[in-house]
Every structure is written in C-alpha cells, then in structure tokens.
C-alpha positions as CSV (number, residue, x, y, z in Angstrom):
1,S,-11.5,3.5,2.4
2,G,-12.3,5.3,-0.9
3,G,-14.2,4.6,-3.9
4,V,-13.3,2.2,-6.2
5,T,-11.7,3.7,-9.2
6,A,-10.1,0.6,-11.2
7,L,-10.5,-3.0,-11.6
8,C,-8.3,-6.0,-12.7
9,W,-8.7,-9.5,-12.7
10,D,-6.3,-12.8,-12.4
11,P,-8.2,-15.9,-13.8
12,I,-5.5,-18.1,-13.0
13,Q,-4.7,-17.3,-9.4
14,R,-8.6,-15.6,-9.2
15,V,-7.7,-12.7,-7.3
16,L,-9.4,-9.2,-7.8
17,F,-7.3,-6.2,-8.3
18,S,-9.2,-2.8,-6.9
19,G,-7.4,0.5,-7.2
20,S,-9.2,3.7,-5.2
21,S,-9.4,7.3,-4.9
22,D,-7.6,6.9,-1.2
23,H,-4.2,5.8,-3.5
24,S,-4.4,2.3,-2.7
25,I,-4.9,-1.1,-3.9
26,I,-6.1,-4.2,-2.6
27,M,-5.8,-7.5,-4.0
28,W,-8.7,-9.2,-2.7
29,D,-8.9,-13.7,-2.5
30,I,-11.8,-14.5,-4.2
31,G,-11.2,-17.9,-5.3
32,G,-8.7,-19.4,-3.0
33,R,-11.4,-19.3,0.0
34,K,-8.7,-17.8,2.2
35,G,-10.8,-14.6,2.7
36,T,-7.5,-12.2,2.4
37,A,-7.2,-8.9,1.4
38,I,-3.5,-7.5,0.5
39,E,-2.8,-3.8,0.4
40,L,-0.7,-1.8,-2.0
41,Q,0.3,1.4,-1.5
42,G,2.6,3.2,-3.9
43,H,1.0,6.0,-5.1
44,N,0.5,9.7,-4.2
45,D,-2.9,10.2,-5.9
46,K,-6.0,8.2,-7.1
47,V,-5.1,4.7,-9.0
48,Q,-6.8,5.5,-12.3
49,S,-6.2,2.2,-13.9
50,L,-4.8,-1.4,-13.6
51,S,-3.1,-4.1,-15.9
52,Y,-2.0,-8.1,-14.8
53,A,0.8,-9.2,-16.7
54,H,-0.3,-13.5,-16.2
55,H,3.3,-14.4,-17.1
56,T,5.7,-12.7,-14.8
57,R,3.0,-12.0,-11.9
58,Q,3.4,-8.3,-12.4
59,L,0.5,-5.7,-11.3
60,I,0.7,-2.7,-13.5
61,S,-0.8,0.8,-11.9
62,C,-1.1,3.9,-13.2
63,G,-2.8,7.2,-11.5
64,A,-3.3,10.4,-11.1
65,D,-0.1,11.3,-9.8
66,G,1.3,10.4,-13.4
67,G,3.4,7.1,-11.7
68,I,3.5,4.2,-13.2
69,V,4.4,1.2,-10.4
70,V,4.8,-2.0,-11.5
71,W,4.4,-4.4,-8.9
72,N,6.1,-8.1,-8.1
73,M,2.7,-10.1,-7.0
74,D,5.3,-13.3,-7.6
75,V,6.3,-12.7,-3.3
76,E,4.5,-14.5,-0.3
77,R,3.0,-10.7,1.2
78,Q,1.4,-10.2,3.8
79,E,-1.9,-8.8,5.1
80,T,-1.7,-5.8,7.0
81,P,-3.5,-5.7,10.8
82,E,-6.5,-4.5,12.1
83,W,-5.9,-1.0,14.6
84,L,-6.1,-1.7,17.9
85,D,-8.0,0.4,20.4
86,S,-7.0,1.6,23.5
87,D,-7.9,4.6,25.6
88,S,-3.6,4.4,26.7
89,C,-0.3,3.6,24.8
90,Q,0.2,0.2,24.4
91,K,4.0,0.5,24.9
92,C,4.2,3.0,27.4
93,D,1.0,3.1,29.1
94,Q,0.1,6.9,29.0
95,P,-3.0,8.0,28.8
96,F,-4.6,9.4,25.3
97,F,-6.4,12.9,25.2
98,W,-9.8,11.7,25.8
99,N,-9.2,9.3,28.7
100,F,-10.2,11.8,31.4
101,K,-10.1,9.5,34.2
102,Q,-6.3,8.3,34.1
103,M,-5.1,11.7,33.0
104,W,-6.5,12.6,36.5
105,D,-5.4,9.7,38.6
106,S,-1.5,10.2,37.1
107,K,-1.7,13.4,36.7
108,K,-0.7,13.4,33.1
109,I,-1.4,15.0,29.9
110,G,-3.7,13.0,27.1
111,L,-1.5,12.4,24.3
112,R,-2.5,11.9,20.8
113,Q,-3.1,8.2,19.4
114,H,-1.1,7.1,16.5
115,H,-1.1,3.2,15.0
116,C,1.8,1.3,14.1
117,R,1.3,0.1,10.6
118,K,2.9,-3.3,10.9
119,C,1.7,-4.9,14.9
120,G,-1.6,-2.5,14.3
121,K,-0.5,-1.3,18.4
122,A,-2.5,2.0,19.4
123,V,0.6,3.8,20.7
124,C,1.7,7.2,21.0
125,G,4.5,9.6,19.1
126,K,7.0,9.0,21.3
127,C,7.1,5.1,21.0
128,S,6.5,5.3,17.4
129,S,9.1,8.2,16.6
130,K,10.7,5.9,13.2
131,R,9.7,5.3,10.2
132,S,10.0,2.5,7.9
133,S,9.4,0.4,4.3
134,I,7.1,-2.6,5.1
135,P,6.8,-3.9,1.4
136,L,6.0,-7.2,2.0
137,M,2.8,-5.1,3.7
138,G,2.3,-3.1,0.2
139,F,3.8,0.1,2.4
140,E,6.9,0.7,-0.2
141,F,6.9,4.2,1.1
142,E,8.0,4.8,4.7
143,V,5.4,4.5,7.3
144,R,5.1,5.3,11.2
145,V,6.2,2.0,13.2
146,C,6.8,1.8,16.4
147,D,10.1,1.2,18.2
148,S,9.9,-2.1,18.7
149,C,8.5,-3.4,15.3
150,H,11.2,-0.6,14.0
151,E,14.1,-2.7,15.3
152,S,12.6,-6.0,14.1
153,I,12.3,-5.1,10.5
154,T,15.1,-6.9,8.6
155,D,16.8,-5.2,5.7
156,E,15.5,-8.1,3.3
157,E,12.0,-7.2,4.6
158,R,13.0,-3.1,3.8
159,A,13.5,-4.3,0.1
160,P,11.4,-3.3,-3.4
161,T,8.7,-5.2,-4.1
162,A,7.8,-2.7,-7.0
163,T,9.3,-0.2,-9.5
164,F,8.5,3.2,-9.9
165,H,8.3,5.4,-13.3
166,D,7.2,8.7,-14.1
167,S,4.8,9.2,-16.9
168,K,4.7,12.6,-16.7
169,H,0.9,13.3,-17.5
170,N,-2.1,12.2,-15.5
171,I,-3.1,8.3,-16.7
172,V,-6.7,7.9,-17.2
173,H,-6.2,4.5,-19.2
174,V,-3.7,2.0,-19.7
175,H,-3.7,-1.1,-21.1
176,F,-0.5,-3.7,-21.5
177,D,0.1,-6.0,-25.0
178,A,1.9,-8.9,-23.2
179,T,3.3,-10.4,-26.4
180,R,5.3,-7.2,-27.0
181,G,5.7,-5.7,-23.8
182,W,4.1,-2.5,-24.5
183,L,1.9,-0.5,-22.1
184,L,-0.4,2.1,-23.8
185,T,-1.1,4.8,-21.9
186,S,-3.9,7.5,-22.4
187,G,-4.3,10.8,-19.8
188,T,-6.2,14.0,-19.2
189,D,-3.9,15.9,-21.4
190,K,-5.4,14.0,-24.4
191,V,-2.2,12.3,-25.4
192,I,-1.3,8.3,-26.1
193,K,1.7,7.3,-24.9
194,L,3.5,3.7,-26.0
195,W,6.5,2.4,-23.6
196,D,8.6,0.3,-24.0
197,M,8.2,-2.0,-20.8
198,T,10.5,-5.3,-21.6
199,P,13.7,-4.0,-19.4
200,V,10.5,-3.8,-16.6
201,V,8.1,-6.9,-17.7
202,S,9.9,-9.8,-18.3
C-alpha cells in the first residue's frame, strides 16, 4: 500500500522485486504468466534498496531500520490470501461493532474486526488471540492468526527462510558483488561499509 522505494529484476526467473515504504517487499511474476504477487515482511521501516544473487537465488534487502535481510528464494512460497469482508466473526458469528441489526437482535455488543493472515477470514479478537510466524507466506515475524490456523501450522512451516543482520546505519543503497561475495552499503550517515557475505550468501 506504500510507495515503491526500490526495484530489483531477476532476468532468469523473470520476476520483479519491489520494496516499499510500508516495510514490505513484493515479488511480482512478470514472465511466468502466473500472475502471482508474493509478499515478504521482514523490515521494521521502509525498504531502501534491493539486490539479487542469481547464483544462489537469494534476495538481499536493506532498510531504514538498519537491517540487512537475506531471503531464500529457492523455496516454494505462497501468496497471502485476500482479506474477506464480513459483518460478523466468521468463526463464532459474533457481530462486529457496525452491525447494528445483529447487535440488536442478539442483544450483544459488537466486536472489533481482525483478519487471520493465513486464511484471510474476518475474525474477532477472541477467535484470533494467537500469533505465529508464517515464513512461506513471507511473514518472518509473528502475526495474528485465527485459532484453527494456529493449530494447523507445523514446526516445519515456522522454519525461517531469511537471516537478519544489523548494519547499524540507515541504508540508502546496496550493491552485491557475487564473484567475491562482498556487499557494499551506503547510509544517511555518509558512511560506506563493505561486508563479507560469503558465510551467508554461498
């Protein structure tokens, strides 16, 4: 939903990566004709720069939060579901606070609406009290899920698909030298840093 702040193209898989001011990265299927848009959530501030390591199929993202995230793109990722519309919880059928008719008929106070990040259903807080990471859907951090989805997520599905590194400066540009495994970052602090990424990108 935020403005695009970074772009990166993979000519082999023919996918476009876009970083955004809303902290997210989206992988757009351009050449595969699948029409998919895979979301990646791993930053706490806007994504400033992207670089792709073709030989290992790893995406490197850097953000204003100082984070360097190395994403494993050699896994079968899933699209996040669209959020469903409903006037009542799709789990317990309790009305949401704008559903005056059902509130009056059931003599119950309306509840706040939330959405499960795994199934997309509209749910109340009681039916979505748990959190879980869903790395294959791009959620490396814990997000809200409904109780039934929380029970269905296996330990294997919670296994991280990205590694996180602190650059200790607000990165505005990144360049990756695949032949040497070096990553160059420049920040708003006017400092250029050179990182040996061979232990991570190899």
